[in-house]
Phi, psi and omega in degrees: 000137178263120179235122179237129181293136178302145185257346183287159184300328183296338183244010181286148180273124180241136180069216177058034182293315181296316182295318180292328177296316179298316182291325177294320176296323179295320177297317180296319178296322179295320177300326182283355178110003179275175175237127186232133178238129185229137172241121177261122183242157178166167182289166178303136175081004187282347176114018181296314182296320181295320177296320179297318178300320183293317181291327176296316179297318178296321179297319178298317179298330180275358179093014177287155162270134187235134173232134181238138174220175180200147169279146180234142189296324189263358182232035188293343184266356180285122186302131177059022183300327183286341187248342187306311183297315181297318181289324176299321182291323186269320186278356173297341181278351179290126185278159180298323180293330175294315179300319179296321181291329179296328184103164186296322183297313180296319180296322178296317180297313181294322179294326177295322183280317188238108181305331181294341180251010185281344183300119178084359181278138177278166176300161179303138178282339176216135180250022180289133178300321186282359176255029176297338179300338178295321174295316181300316179295322180298317178296317178301317180298316181293319178296320179298322180293320176296315183293338178293337181263319179215144176301150191235133173241124173248120184244123182238115181270149174054055181296337179297341177258006182292146176289163184300318181297322177295319180296319178299317180293320177299316180299322178293319179298323179291319181289328186238066185286131178263156180295147177063029176238128177239132178242124177238130181231160174232151177203156169264110188300327184281351179249008181277127178304149187302313182298321179292319180298324179296316180299312183289323178295321178297318180297321178293316180297324181280359179082009181276345186227126175274131181253128176240117179258124180271129175256182180291158175289152172286168178300320180296317180293321178297320178296322177296321180297319185258014176058044173053053176297150180294333180265023186303316183299317179294318180297316183294319180297323183283329187252349175064030176082010177279116188297321181294315179297319178302314183291323180295316179291326178294329179290327184296136182292330179221128176271140181206161174284136181296140177298162185304323182295340184259002183290332178278121184284140173295165178305136178083357183240016186297332182277352185268126179303146182302323181295324179290319177299319180295321179296320178295317178298325178296319177298317183291322179295334181287345180278158173290159180297327179294319179293319177298319180297319179295316180294321177297321176293326177297322176299317180294324186290337179127185182218115354293162185249145178279128185298317182295320178293319179298318179297322180293319178294322180282353182060045178248133174279174186299322182296328180272329188288316188293320174299324179293324177298313181300316181295320182295319180293317180298328181291341182085001179288331175229162177211169180298137183267350186092350176255125182306132177077012181232143175240159178231144181286152184303324182198149177305329178295322177296315181300316181296320180298318179294320180297314181296326182292335184291326180090149186300318184295316179294320179302315182297316179296321181293320177298322178296316179295323178296318179299318179295314181297319181290326177297319178297329182274355182072033182293162181299150182301319182297321179294318179292320181298325178305318181279319182300320182298338184260002182222351185284153177258158177301134180088001179285094186297318176300322179293318179299315181298318180295317182294320178295318179296320179294319178295318179296319179292321184282334190307317185298324186238350178217066186297334178292320174297319178301317180299320179295318180291319179296320179296319178296321179295319177301320181294337183266353183299134179280168174075015177060224187283349187279349184300128186292345179280346188298314180300314182293323179289323176297320179296318178298319178296316180298319180294320179295319178295318179296325181294339178258008178088003180272066185293324179298313177297320179300316178296322178299315179299316180294322178296318178298318178294322179298319179298333183273346181284139178295152185296335181275357177276068190298313184297314181295318180296322178296318179297316181292321178297318179298320179295318180296318179296321177299318180297315179301321180291322176297328178280357181084012182265071184296322183294315179295320177298318178298320179298314180299313183292320179297317179295318181293319181291330179295331181262359184267150179286125182294148175081004180265162179296321181297318178294319180298323178297321176295323180295328177295321176294322177299322180300318177297323178296321179295328174296317178301325181275010176065025179254075189291322180297316179295323178298317179295321179294323177297316179297322178296320178299321180295322179298322179297315179297317181297318180293319181295324180269004180055040179261098184296322181297309181296323180296318180296315180298318181293323179294317177297321178295322178297321177296316180298317183282325183293329181290349178283348185248178180241170176076217185302317179302327180292317179295319178296322179296325178295321176295320177299320179297316179302317182292314182293317181295319179296320179294319178296317182295336180277351182264150174281166179301320182293334177280333181278315186260139358266351194290337184252013179296327174302313180296318179298318179298317180293326176297314180299317179299312181296323179296321177297315183289331178269014173065027176263069190300312185295321176295320179297321179295316181294312179294328175297317176303316180295316180298317179297317180297318181292319177303318181289321186290329183254002179070038182247105188264358187302317187259357191299309183298321181294317181294317178298322179297314180295319180296321179296323178296319178296316178298318181296310183292337176279352179092009179265070192291322179298315177295321180299319181294317179299320182289317181289330174300316178296321179296319179296316179300319178297315180296322178297319180291331175285344182054041184252104186303312180299322181287322176295320178296317181297307183290324179295324179293318178293327174297321174303317180300310182296314180299322178298317179294328179285353180089007178269071191297314182297315178298320181297313183293324177296316179296320180295317179297318179297322179295321178295318179300315180292317181297332179294341180283337182228072186293345180266003179300153186304317184247042181298335182280342191302312186296317184291322178296315182289318178299316178298317179296321179293321176298317179299315179298332180274002179089005177265072192293317184295313179295318181298317179298318181299318180295317183294313186288345178257008185285330188247020175094335178205177185297332181274000181054044183293344178279356180251136182292142196301320190293345181270346191291323187307320182300317184279328173301327180301318177291327177298319177298316178304316181294315182295322177294319180296330180271001180077017181268071188294321180294319178295319178297321177297316180297316179295319178299320179298322177296316179300316182295324179296319178291317181299324178298331182263002179232060187294345181269357185251095187292328180295320179294321177295320176300321178300320180296314179296321181298311181297318180297320179300318179298318179294316180297321179296321178295333179270005177072020175266076193295315183297315179294322178299319180296317180298318179295319179297318179294323175297321178299317178303313182299314181294317179296320179292325175296321178290330182094014179268090190294321181294319179294321177299320179292324175300317180295326176295322175301317181294319177298320178299320179295320178296319179294323175299317179297331179272358180080011181266078189290323181295314178295322178298317180298322179299318179294316179297318179298316180296318178297315181299317180300318179293315180300316181293321179296322182277345183087016180277080190297318182295317179290326176299318178294327177296321178294318178298319181296322179297320179291321179296318179296320178298315180295319181295321179292324182290322184271343187272355181276136177278149179297330181293316180293326177299312183294316184294314181296326180298337180275354184287345173087238195280068175247149175287167179300319181293317180296324178297316180298319181293316181298318179302320182285330174296316178299324180281359176086017181286145175283165177302321181298314181294322177298317182298323180291318184287329183256006176060044177240162170281159178299325180292327176294320177298316179300319180296318177299317181296321179300315179293323178295318179303314181293320184292323185260359177070036178240168183232005180206165178297324181296316179295320179299316179295322180294317178299314182296327181276000177078023183271359172210168183298137180292133178287164176294146184255015182258023181293000000 
């Protein structure tokens, strides 16, 4: 892109030395391979655009590839409107061989967004709204390929007017910054939508975004801008150092106070001083009527605007249009945009002033003419819908059809734009509330709003549609009530969901299929209220109704739900749930895809969940693949993030950590696009889990902390405990035992974690035991281990839970110096984990067995266990645990070689000492500190202190020095029969 800074005085850059220094340093950092994101903020007219022009020009001089885009006030609903121009400018450099290398999916995504890359692209492989991240990733890949050849600057002006789809893509670029890519944006902070401001503020707080705030020019700088006019002092006093306002008043031939009629600002101009508005109106009045008409049509045509389209909207033939173009350019109100045949307005404030001057009636007629002209040109549906929505009359069937088509097309990658088109179509429906299209269109609108995280608005739309349904439409009313209740539950409003469901069930006919469907939603609500037994009974009641009505679909969903709910309990319900899972999975496998989707996706999701909980990892992975494929094929996004999350958990526990990370990353991106705090907390916590196992401890802890913050907003969510348990376990694994223990014991509402369903607890209790042993809290560790064993006794079909019990018991026994028993428990844990198929956990248990063998002095056997554990950790990619295994071997070797023969002989004469006590005495004789002893023998320092206390009593000594002296034979050996 060729960018040249304007040379006339009106566009010269004055001041801004500090800001340009920061931006120049950012360009230099980008050249070095870094990624820099900058937001320039300030009031209207303060010089943000001019600064952006300057940094773009400097980037071009340095050899950067530069792309520029901008948000526009009057076209905010056009999908990706703020970025299309910038991406077209930069991604034109992507070569065909690059597109081929990206693969068909990426090429389809880019072709959908950018017509210049559409050649040869296949249709989208998935049209799910919640998979918009696939487009975002495709853009990142393409930008990275451009930046690999030349450093890249993407400059986006007026982000406060950017459409929702553009903001989502910008947020993704900030989160996933590529090397040699610089993003510079401008915004008016007071005009930035709240949701957008939150995203940008978070990026600034996290250090991902540099913020530059532009203030007014100094008096000296203002004088330089206006070439020392004699009335400079008056102008500065009136405009307060705002460069655009200064220039506008300076242009006016006569400055005056705006008349009283002009004191009220038109819409969109409230921030502009009345004197400046008056000066602009003076400029416009000086133009011929033909030029004003052309400029008004240019505002309707877009920014920048195509001259031929503007002339067509203004109804000017070529002979009239070109003189008007010349006059408009000479006036300085518009200038060349750099795109052939297109002009750009001097400033957004100028554009707004021209639009307001046109008047509502002319605007409406102009939008109608623009829609007709664009239809003749074959313009995109979204561009045409922008104009149709502003000029159509109620009952205009072609307009309704176009808006519905535009919404349907936009939904997969720009659901907020889709929501606007669906809402506009609803407003045009004839016949008031009776139109039969209203329920389905309301549902489409609600789904589009939900896809952008606007669950409250989505629920409002559904409630309005429910109110319009006749009282005898029982099935339809039940479906809408169930959808509203689901939304309330996603928002964490369990009480409100219960109220809705209770009211609906009170009016429903008992024993019907429609009533049973509502009861299934109630069962999920009962889970939220921690009443797992009642939820299971509700699901059983639904199965009875389904069987009585011979409804195979409802029976399958209820059976899958029973499996999902039953695994939350212990004892007989757990065994019954396993039988339910077998029945539901077999029934699903016997059905074709068309029979499963969309009506049985609920059942499929519950089957995958139950398979994960029943440790059927491979089945969960296979069924997860099917669920993800079906969600994509039919455009059903409700279950996608949940299924991906479950599949990632199965992959992780199976030891396929790289695949697990890719899957959970996709789940997190999906949850972020839904803007659903409970779902982001759930998926983010599991990402913390995977990252921790991969050895990326800092990333894991950051993800875990963020999940806890989000989860705190919805404490009644079904899995509100999930983030705190995983974060606490990760802290324990990182050696932060006290903090980790605190997080775990506070996850479920009380010390017994009664808010967490029992069958999930053993895994996290295991980490609690590790923390308590490390802190020397042996009695607490014993109590926690007993809890694990009590649960394991009631879950005989869950080998991982039984392995957790043996693992925890081994740790406690080892701390008590009962080495042989500890070894047996560790070996039992290995067996149970290997039966379950949890390879990483089995390797952890081998580490524990190796430590027990070291304590018993069996170094060769210990090395075999350490070697086996290390091989598994390396195969799975568990880098942190692999290093732990290497460290254990180094400590073992250091302990074996560091003992003196003298201490061996002397300690050997001490008689009746355990193997652990012997090891400790030998190290005391060698002068080791308690910390070093604890590291070499895999004990906590408090455990070492406890051992020493017992040794002092046993040997009749009172200090480490006396103990060493006794062991070295420097005083008479005490009797050992104490």
